[in-house]
GUVEX-463975 format. One record per atom (N, C-alpha, C): residue in three letters; x, y, z. Coordinates in pm, whole numbers, plus 50000, padded with zeros to 5 digits. Each point is the difference from the previous one (the first is absolute). Example, Ala and Ser with C-alpha at 12.3 -4.5 7.8 and 13.67 -1.06 7.14 Angstrom:
// GUVEX-463975
ALA513194943150780
ALA499115011950000
ALA500905012050000
SER499655010549928
SER500825011950006
SER499235010950073
***
This chain:
// GUVEX-463975
UNK860424634045802
UNK500254998949840
UNK500635017550006
UNK499795013950070
UNK500595010250035
UNK501154995250004
UNK500624993450084
UNK501554996049998
UNK500944995049922
UNK498484986749878
UNK501034994949887
UNK499965014849926
UNK499265008349971
UNK500455005549928
UNK500905010549951
UNK499905007750210
UNK501845006449986
UNK500254992749951
UNK500354986950086
UNK501324992049953
UNK500374998449826
UNK498854994349987
UNK500325008449807
UNK500735008449908
UNK498875010750111
UNK500665014749898
UNK501734998150041
UNK500794996350101
UNK500435000550055
UNK501654993949965
UNK499224985949913
UNK501074989749941
UNK500085006049865
UNK498525000849918
UNK499995010749889
UNK501165011149953
UNK499625010950111
UNK500975011149997
UNK501484993050014
UNK500494994350067
UNK501294993950027
UNK500184992549820
UNK499404988849982
UNK500004993249865
UNK500545006449897
UNK498845014849981
UNK500395008949924
UNK501085009350009
UNK500515004850112
UNK501825004949968
UNK500864989249994
UNK499604988049983
UNK501634992649962
UNK499724992849829
UNK498705010849956
UNK500364997649844
UNK500805006049926
UNK500674992649912
UNK501155006749925
UNK499795006249840
UNK499124989449946
UNK499724999549868
UNK498655002349962
UNK499595004449862
UNK498274994949972
UNK499454988450040
UNK501174988749932
UNK499024989649991
UNK500204993050137
UNK500335007250135
UNK499854994350088
UNK498585011350079
UNK499905012649964
UNK498885005450016
UNK498794994649991
UNK500244993749854
UNK498564995649954
UNK499664990650052
UNK501094988850082
UNK499804986250064
UNK499225010150138
UNK500365008150061
UNK499545007050150
UNK498565000949956
UNK499885009649876
UNK498545004749999
UNK499234985549951
UNK500324989449952
UNK499434985150026
UNK499534994250116
UNK501085002950102
UNK499994992650149
UNK499005005350058
UNK499955016449983
UNK499565004950128
UNK498255006449942
UNK499885006149899
UNK499285012449923
UNK499194992849908
UNK500834982749909
UNK498694995449905
UNK499104991650006
UNK499094993949934
UNK498914996050042
UNK500194992050109
UNK500694991749973
UNK500644987850102
UNK500825000450158
UNK499945012450038
UNK501175010950020
UNK499835000250191
UNK500654998950057
UNK500215001850173
UNK498415007749998
UNK500275012449984
UNK498985011650069
UNK498304997949938
UNK500224994949837
UNK498464994449949
UNK499624993050070
UNK500724987050038
UNK499084990250070
UNK499815004150156
UNK500615006850054
UNK499785004550128
UNK498585011549981
UNK500385008349889
UNK498315008649993
UNK498344991749930
UNK500914984749932
UNK498794989849996
UNK499454994850107
UNK500825000550120
UNK499534986050158
UNK498975016250085
UNK500285009249950
UNK499035008750072
UNK498524996050065
UNK499644991749889
UNK498474992950031
UNK500054994850155
UNK500864987850034
UNK500444996850117
UNK499825001450077
UNK500195020850026
UNK500135005350114
UNK498655000850133
UNK499805004450082
UNK498835005450020
UNK499625009349925
UNK498045008449988
UNK500055011549923
UNK500515010150067
UNK500035000150123
UNK500655010250092
UNK501005006249982
UNK501014994649935
UNK501344997749962
UNK500255001349920
UNK498894993149884
UNK500715006249833
UNK500255012649978
UNK499115011950048
UNK500315008449916
UNK501295008750060
UNK500594996750095
UNK501455005850045
UNK500584994449908
UNK500234981950031
UNK501284995249888
UNK500055006049868
UNK498365003849924
UNK500145001249921
UNK500775011149972
UNK499605013750095
UNK500645013449987
UNK501894994550019
UNK500274995550062
UNK501174994450006
UNK501024995049865
UNK499064991050005
UNK500794992749869
UNK500155007349820
UNK498825014449982
UNK500245006849939
UNK500755004249996
UNK500055004950130
UNK501945012350017
UNK501094993549982
UNK500104984949985
UNK501114991250011
UNK499905003749851
UNK498704993249939
UNK500104999149870
UNK501335011949906
UNK498955010250056
UNK500385009949926
UNK501315004950013
UNK500724997850160
UNK501435009450013
UNK501054987349935
UNK499274986849992
UNK501144993149912
UNK500014998049884
UNK498905006849905
UNK499525006049828
UNK501805012250013
UNK498855009150083
UNK501215011049963
UNK501065000550055
UNK500824987350095
UNK501534999549985
UNK500254988949893
UNK499304992549938
UNK500194991949909
UNK500505010249850
UNK498775014350006
UNK500535003349895
UNK501105014950041
UNK499944997350125
UNK501635010350020
UNK501244989349963
UNK499974985050005
UNK501164992049995
UNK500255000749838
UNK499084997849966
UNK499954997049831
UNK501005014749927
UNK499465013450024
UNK500515005950002
UNK501355004749985
UNK500694998150147
UNK501044994750049
UNK501404992049896
UNK498754988350005
UNK500784992949872
UNK499915000849909
UNK499435012849899
UNK500135005249868
UNK501215007150044
UNK500185008550038
UNK500895008450055
UNK501104996650001
UNK500364986950039
UNK500944992750052
UNK500384996849871
UNK499384992349934
UNK500234994949860
UNK500625010149900
UNK498885010850004
UNK500355008949876
UNK501775004350063
UNK500685004950131
UNK500315005950012
UNK501324988949959
UNK500084989050010
UNK501084983449986
UNK499975004449850
UNK499295001349902
UNK499595002349863
UNK501045011849952
UNK499915011950089
UNK500485010249939
UNK501314999750024
UNK500814993350126
UNK501094999650000
UNK500654990449922
UNK499244987049970
UNK500664992249897
UNK499845002749907
UNK499415011449919
UNK500565009949888
UNK500795007749979
UNK500595003250132
UNK500355017250033
UNK501015003249870
UNK499965009249939
UNK501145002749906
UNK501435010050137
UNK501284994149925
UNK501195006350075
UNK500065008749895
UNK500015012250056
UNK500085016749896
UNK501054999049977
UNK501124992150071
UNK501215006550008
UNK500954992649891
UNK499174992249987
UNK500794985549834
UNK499675008849880
UNK501155000449916
UNK500085006849868
UNK498704995749903
UNK499555011249944
UNK498364998149879
UNK501004988149916
UNK498834996449969
UNK500334987549872
UNK500005006249893
UNK500975006049875
UNK499735010449924
UNK499014993249856
UNK499095004249954
UNK499425000549849
UNK501204999949901
UNK499854993049917
UNK500944998749901
UNK499555007649848
UNK500605004049946
UNK499675012549929
UNK499534988749872
UNK498705007449926
UNK499014995349893
UNK501114997849886
UNK499374994549871
UNK500884998049903
UNK498734995749854
UNK500785003449908
UNK498885000449860
UNK499824987949985
UNK498505000949945
UNK499164987149943
UNK500344989549956
UNK500164987749997
UNK501324995049869
UNK499425001449872
UNK498315005249999
UNK499975001149879
UNK500535012649927
UNK500115011850059
UNK500345012450002
UNK501444997549997
UNK500624993850063
UNK501554996749969
UNK499854992949857
UNK499734990549942
UNK499754994849813
UNK499715013049937
UNK498745009550053
UNK499875006149892
UNK501515014049972
UNK500335003350103
UNK501005009350021
UNK501164992149896
UNK500344989250024
UNK500914989449927
UNK499974997149875
UNK498625003349911
UNK499584991649902
UNK499955019149934
UNK499965016450081
UNK499935012749963
UNK501165002949950
UNK501084995850075
UNK501434996650019
UNK500684990749842
UNK499254994550005
UNK501014990849887
UNK499465006049835
UNK499085004150008
UNK498645005949842
UNK500685015450005
UNK500645005150131
UNK500255017349967
UNK501635001549966
UNK500864984249988
UNK501155000150013
UNK499774999949783
UNK498904991049940
UNK499645001349897
UNK499645013049924
UNK499665007450055
UNK499655012749957
UNK498075001150043
UNK499224990050081
UNK498925003549993
UNK500065007050143
UNK498835008549961
UNK498775010150126
UNK499034992750047
UNK499825008750093
UNK498774988550127
UNK498455009649947
UNK499114993649956
UNK498645009449987
UNK499064997050091
UNK499285004250047
UNK499114994850040
UNK498665002949971
UNK498474986550001
UNK499015009749951
UNK499014989350126
UNK498965001150014
UNK498835002350066
UNK499544983850043
UNK500004993550092
UNK499064988450039
UNK498655000449929
UNK499565007450007
UNK498594998049972
UNK499895006749870
UNK499134993749907
UNK499955006249807
UNK498554997150016
UNK499865002549850
UNK499185004449903
UNK500014978749941
UNK498815000649963
UNK499774984849911
UNK500595004249863
UNK500255012949940
UNK500505009049909
UNK501484992950010
UNK500425008750083
UNK501274997550020
UNK500784985850043
UNK499264999050031
UNK500984980950051
UNK499454989849923
UNK498915002449890
UNK500004991349908
UNK499915004349843
UNK499375009849993
UNK499365003149859
UNK501115004249923
UNK500755008850075
UNK501335012249928
UNK501204985949980
UNK499484990150051
UNK501184987749992
UNK499544987749917
UNK499395004649912
UNK499194992949929
UNK498984988949972
UNK499505002550118
UNK498894990650108
UNK498865004149960
UNK498795001149931
UNK499165012749991
UNK499044990350061
UNK498475002250049
UNK499094993150025
UNK499834988149993
UNK499874990850088
UNK500184987949950
UNK500684987449942
UNK501115007849995
UNK501394993549919
UNK500254987750092
UNK499754986650004
UNK500664988550021
UNK501015000950090
UNK501395007450001
UNK500745001150022
UNK500315009250165
UNK498655005450051
UNK499665006050072
UNK499784987050130
UNK499644990749944
UNK500334987550116
UNK501084995850073
UNK500895009749915
UNK501424993150062
UNK500495008650132
UNK499005009750028
UNK499875007750129
UNK498985000950099
UNK499784995250094
UNK498744998150101
UNK499995012850096
UNK499515007049933
UNK499775011850037
UNK499195009750130
UNK500125008150110
UNK499605006850071
UNK499535011349936
UNK498564998149983
UNK499265014449902
UNK499465009550201
UNK500545012149973
UNK499735009150129
UNK498615004949929
UNK499435007049921
UNK499114995149893
UNK498544991250052
UNK498545007649992
UNK498994985549978
UNK500454999549839
UNK499464983950027
UNK499904996449916
UNK499214999749827
UNK499205012749995
UNK499375003449912
UNK500945011349882
UNK501315008150125
UNK500815002249889
UNK501574992249977
UNK499614988550060
UNK501174986950000
UNK500024999749814
UNK501125000549953
UNK500554996349923
UNK499595010349898
UNK499795014950004
UNK499625012049943
UNK501025008950066
UNK500565004549882
UNK500815014149980
UNK500265003950105
UNK498335003050129
UNK500475007250069
UNK500394991650129
UNK499404990649989
UNK500494988350074
UNK501205001550118
UNK499974998950134
UNK501325005350118
UNK500274987650058
UNK501594997849972
UNK500554984950041
UNK501435003450097
UNK499894991650028
UNK501774996750044
UNK500934993349920
UNK500805006649956
UNK500804994349928
UNK500414984249988
UNK499804992949906
UNK500444988349992
UNK501354993349983
UNK500695012949906
UNK501675000349971
UNK500195014150042
UNK500975004549955
UNK500915010549977
UNK500115003349881
UNK499204994549928
UNK500035004349839
UNK499625013449928
UNK498625004050079
UNK499315009750009
UNK501185012449968
UNK501095003950127
UNK500695010449957
UNK500884998249895
UNK500264992349926
UNK500405001549832
UNK499665007849935
UNK498284998350010
UNK499335010949924
UNK500395019550038
UNK499804994650174
UNK499805012850023
UNK501625010650008
UNK501024994449995
UNK501055000549994
UNK500405006249822
UNK499494989949930
UNK500105003449824
UNK499105012449986
UNK499165002850019
UNK499355014150025
UNK500245012149986
UNK500844997450150
UNK500425007750073
UNK501555006749945
UNK501124989449920
UNK501175003649997
UNK499884999949788
UNK499174995549955
UNK499855000849869
UNK500585013949944
UNK500594998949905
UNK500794998649923
UNK501564991650048
UNK500325002650113
UNK501284995649993
UNK500304983850050
UNK501024993349966
UNK500664984850046
UNK499455001050181
UNK499764985150027
UNK499595006350142
UNK500824980450023
UNK500285000850101
UNK500684991150118
UNK499854999750133
UNK498674992650021
UNK499734999650108
UNK499954986950099
UNK499625001750171
UNK499344989150028
UNK498895007750071
UNK498864994350048
UNK498965001050025
UNK499394988550148
UNK500755000850100
UNK500024993850140
UNK498334999150047
UNK499384992750063
UNK498955005050047
UNK498814986950061
UNK499384996750085
UNK499054988650046
UNK499034998149887
UNK499794985049965
UNK498534994049941
UNK499344993450081
UNK498725005249912
UNK498834990650106
UNK499354991249919
UNK499644989950078
UNK499554984549914
UNK499374989550057
UNK498645002649933
UNK499034992150077
UNK500264982249996
UNK501244995550082
UNK500184983149947
UNK500394994150152
UNK500074984749994
UNK500614995750113
UNK501235000350073
UNK500014999050099
UNK501445005750082
UNK500594985350010
UNK500815004549929
UNK501264984350080
UNK501185000849979
UNK501254990649998
UNK501434999049984
UNK500555011749985
UNK499415004849866
UNK501095005749921
UNK499055004549913
UNK498625007750044
UNK498595009049930
UNK499565004950103
UNK500155016449988
UNK499205007650144
UNK498935009349912
UNK498955001850054
UNK499405006349938
UNK499565016049956
UNK501585008950133
UNK500605013249895
UNK501394994550088
UNK500655009449869
UNK502084996450000
UNK500035012349928
UNK501215001350034
UNK500625013249940
UNK500754994149856
UNK499945002849873
UNK500195002249863
UNK501025008549954
UNK501144999349923
UNK500675010849956
UNK499725001849837
UNK499575009249932
UNK499844996049891
UNK501135012549932
UNK500774991649870
UNK500495006549939
UNK500085005349840
UNK500325014849985
UNK499315001649838
UNK501375008749929
UNK499724996549872
UNK501285004849936
UNK499395005649881
UNK499965010049962
UNK499465006649882
UNK500935009449911
UNK500594993449855
UNK500725006149961
UNK500135000149831
UNK501575002149926
UNK499924993249903
UNK500964989749939
UNK499454990749934
UNK500824987749982
UNK500244993350143
UNK498694996350103
UNK500304990150117
UNK499414986849905
UNK500994992550047
UNK499574980849973
UNK499624991750102
UNK499724991449984
UNK499894989550087
UNK501004994050019
UNK501385003549987
UNK501004999550040
UNK500635006250165
UNK499465009149950
UNK500155008150104
UNK499305000450141
UNK498664994449933
UNK499634995250158
UNK500164988750058
UNK500274991049914
UNK500704983250061
UNK501505009850090
UNK500965005549929
UNK501345007750087
UNK499225003250151
UNK499605008949963
UNK499435009850097
UNK499614988850118
UNK499104994549978
UNK499594987150096
UNK501204989450066
UNK500904997449883
UNK501314992850047
UNK500495008050116
UNK500365008049918
UNK501075009750085
UNK499265007050135
UNK498935001350021
UNK498994999950123
UNK500454990550095
UNK499544984649919
UNK499974989750085
UNK501894997750071
UNK501045001849892
UNK500964998550086
UNK500805007250120
UNK499075015349937
UNK500725010650161
UNK499084999450096
UNK498674990249970
UNK499494999150135
UNK500184986750038
UNK500024991649916
UNK500474984950107
UNK501094991349998
UNK501025011949928
UNK501164997949965
UNK501114993349817
UNK500654995350004
UNK500264996149902
UNK499614985749950
UNK499914995550086
UNK499494986249981
UNK498634995449978
UNK499185015650039
UNK498354997750003
UNK499694999349823
UNK499474987449988
UNK499374994849863
UNK498675001849959
UNK499785008349873
UNK498575004849969
UNK499254993049879
UNK498934998549998
UNK499754990949915
UNK498695005749903
UNK499805004149864
UNK499055011149933
UNK499214984949909
UNK498785003550063
UNK498744992649933
UNK498585008649932
UNK500294994549838
UNK498785006449969
UNK498994998150070
UNK498945014450000
UNK498525003850076
UNK499485001749933
UNK498305009750036
UNK499395002649949
UNK499565012350121
UNK499985010949951
UNK499535017050058
UNK499525004849889
UNK498555006650047
UNK499415009249903
UNK501015014249961
UNK500735005250138
UNK500655016349937
UNK501094991849921
UNK500824991950002
UNK501494997549899
UNK499774983549913
UNK500835010749924
UNK499834990849880
UNK501085000649957
UNK501514986949967
UNK499504988850062
UNK500154999150190
UNK499394993050003
UNK500244995950204
UNK500654991150053
UNK500905000850105
UNK501024989450040
UNK499384998650112
UNK500384989750101
UNK500205000950143
UNK501234995450036
UNK500965008250114
UNK500894995350061
UNK500214995350119
UNK500644986050021
UNK500314992950080
UNK501504995950077
UNK499815003550120
UNK501104996350120
UNK500494984150005
UNK501204997350003
UNK499844988350046
UNK500134994950123
UNK499204992650080
UNK499555001750120
UNK500944994250099
UNK500515014550086
UNK501214999350094
UNK499184989050106
UNK498895003450047
UNK499964992750118
UNK499984986149978
UNK499744991949890
UNK499804986249996
UNK501454997549919
UNK500445004349930
UNK501385000049949
UNK499164991249873
UNK498875002149955
UNK499524996249878
UNK499394981549990
UNK500194997550136
UNK499514987050004
UNK498255002250054
UNK499575012849999
UNK498364999649982
UNK499605000150179
UNK498875011550006
UNK500125004550151
UNK498445005549936
UNK499275003650113
UNK498375005049989
UNK500315013449940
UNK500965008450045
UNK500525016349897
UNK499534999249856
UNK500844987249971
UNK500215002049874
UNK499154992449928
UNK499204993550064
UNK498994991050011
UNK500654983749860
UNK500905001750119
UNK500914982749939
UNK500565001049848
UNK500025013049931
UNK500615001449905
UNK501815000649984
UNK500255005150118
UNK501485004949992
UNK500255016449941
UNK499175004949951
UNK500005012249964
UNK498475010150065
UNK500515016150040
UNK498555005050044
UNK500055013949928
UNK498595001049919
UNK499615009749988
UNK500485017950053
UNK500495005649959
UNK500405012450060
UNK499695012049909
UNK499804996949834
UNK499335011949946
UNK499175002349885
UNK499595004249992
UNK499575000549829
UNK499745011149951
UNK500664996049849
UNK500085009449934
UNK499805000949802
UNK500575013749979
UNK499994995149890
UNK500265016249903
UNK499355000549861
UNK500695011449967
UNK498795005849980
UNK499625014650015
UNK498825005150042
UNK498745001049862
UNK499304996349975
UNK498884998449931
UNK499785013649903
UNK499865001149900
UNK499715014549961
UNK498745005149976
UNK499074992350052
UNK498965007350063
UNK500055009850122
UNK500964987450124
UNK500385011150085
UNK500795009149932
UNK500894996349983
UNK501095009949913
UNK498895018649989
UNK499304997449874
UNK498895008049944
UNK499245008250141
UNK499714993550061
UNK499485003550087
UNK500015007550076
UNK501994996950045
UNK500765011350083
UNK500265005149916
UNK499815007349872
UNK500095009849907
UNK500974998349942
UNK500654989449990
UNK501244998949897
UNK499804989249875
UNK501115004849863
UNK499144993549915
UNK500934988149998
UNK499084987250029
UNK500474991949945
UNK500904996149873
UNK499635005749916
UNK501305001749853
UNK501395005050043
UNK499895010850073
UNK501215005050030
UNK500644993350157
UNK499234998450105
UNK500654993850135
UNK499274985149983
UNK501174998150108
UNK500064986650065
UNK500104996350121
UNK499734993550070
UNK500074995150155
UNK500374986850047
UNK500405002050090
UNK499854983250129
UNK499685005350128
UNK498944988750047
UNK499235002450131
UNK500494986750071
UNK500054999550149
UNK499594989750099
UNK499615000950074
UNK499394994650119
UNK499615000250144
UNK500674988250016
UNK501075007350124
UNK500594989150116
UNK499475001750141
UNK499924984550023
UNK499325000650167
UNK501115003950077
UNK499375003750101
UNK501185000350122
UNK500254993150156
UNK499004994649988
UNK499964990250128
UNK500494986849934
UNK499994996249898
UNK500384985349923
UNK501454998849990
UNK500535012849941
UNK501405002449978
UNK500945000050159
UNK499075005250082
UNK500775002250146
UNK499744985950050
UNK499204987949982
UNK499624986050081
UNK501524996449925
UNK500135000849870
UNK501054993649947
UNK501405001950064
UNK499875012350027
UNK501865003049993
UNK499794999250176
UNK498924996650085
UNK500304997250139
UNK499484989150008
UNK499704988849923
UNK499924993950029
UNK498254998750126
UNK499155007749935
UNK498834998150048
UNK498834994149964
UNK499194990550065
UNK499744988849937
UNK498365001550031
UNK499875010849994
UNK498015003450023
UNK499705015150015
UNK499115004049924
UNK500305012449959
UNK499185011050060
UNK498904991950084
UNK499685005250136
UNK500415005550135
UNK501174993449993
UNK500905008450056
UNK500685016150043
UNK499505004249849
UNK500555011250013
UNK499025006750023
UNK498114999150036
UNK499405008650072
UNK498984990750123
UNK501144990050040
UNK499354994750156
UNK500395010950084
UNK501095006650030
UNK500505010050128
UNK500504992750080
UNK500464988949988
UNK500394991950095
UNK501655007450045
UNK500505001250053
UNK500715008750043
UNK501514990949971
UNK499784990550044
UNK501284987150005
UNK500515000649859
UNK499054999349880
UNK500085002449864
UNK500515007749967
UNK499385019250046
UNK500615010149938
UNK501385001950054
UNK500494993750139
UNK501125003150021
UNK500964995249915
UNK499814993649984
UNK501614994149892
UNK500055001949877
UNK499565017750005
UNK500255004549881
UNK500085016850047
***
């Protein structure tokens, strides 16, 4: 039995040296040290020896077992290091190769569109006036001819910043639902001078996100206040903008509408360049896409801004930014603007 044990040790160590990968190592461990391995079977047969030979054989077998386990651990570590070295060699970087240049960044398509709009209205004599994103209920609703509980407030699903107790009161704080509060701010600041400004900024509405609507979006408010300003001036301004932004072939459609801060009120539609009037999900299969709500400034709003409506008149409009860009660049989903997909953004 001792000779068999010695022979088993030599055989197993020789087989271990021939192991080249982890799979063969696992098979070696099963063959010699596993539950049905050769050494385990030999240890179980110790009961067949005479009593006086059992202690010597047991001690020798345990020494062999310890030696084989140590050899197994050492071989496993050698294979691990060899695998690591091979992995490093396969993934080695040739530092002599030229680096991969990172291209320069560029303005987001929304920013590009905003700057185009700024330039067009600057050519028509409009200045840029900025107003805050966070407004009071008074500025966002009341001074725009929408007192508390006015049904027109339901046209704007509002993100309230203050608690519900103050929501709907003059002290209520909210994320502006439109850029129109800027009208009051600029009128109170410049009264009694004539005004011709655009008020760009982001608006926030608690509404469903679809291919043509986002819960946050940019808007460019326009306001002109002076003597003898008429609806013809408003329509002419919108038509001129459409021609400069979309080209001479761009068509604009005027529809009557309702806004509490303008009287009379209109909406301006642009013919859908995406489907060429045939109908798509962006234009709601009508062939036209609403891009602007407008009208003559309501006498109450003029008065709240400090102007005498008997002497002064004016027009206002709220122009989208993403929707005109969708039409100009043939984009069929507004969600792409804020999806942070570089494949989309790099096209502009």
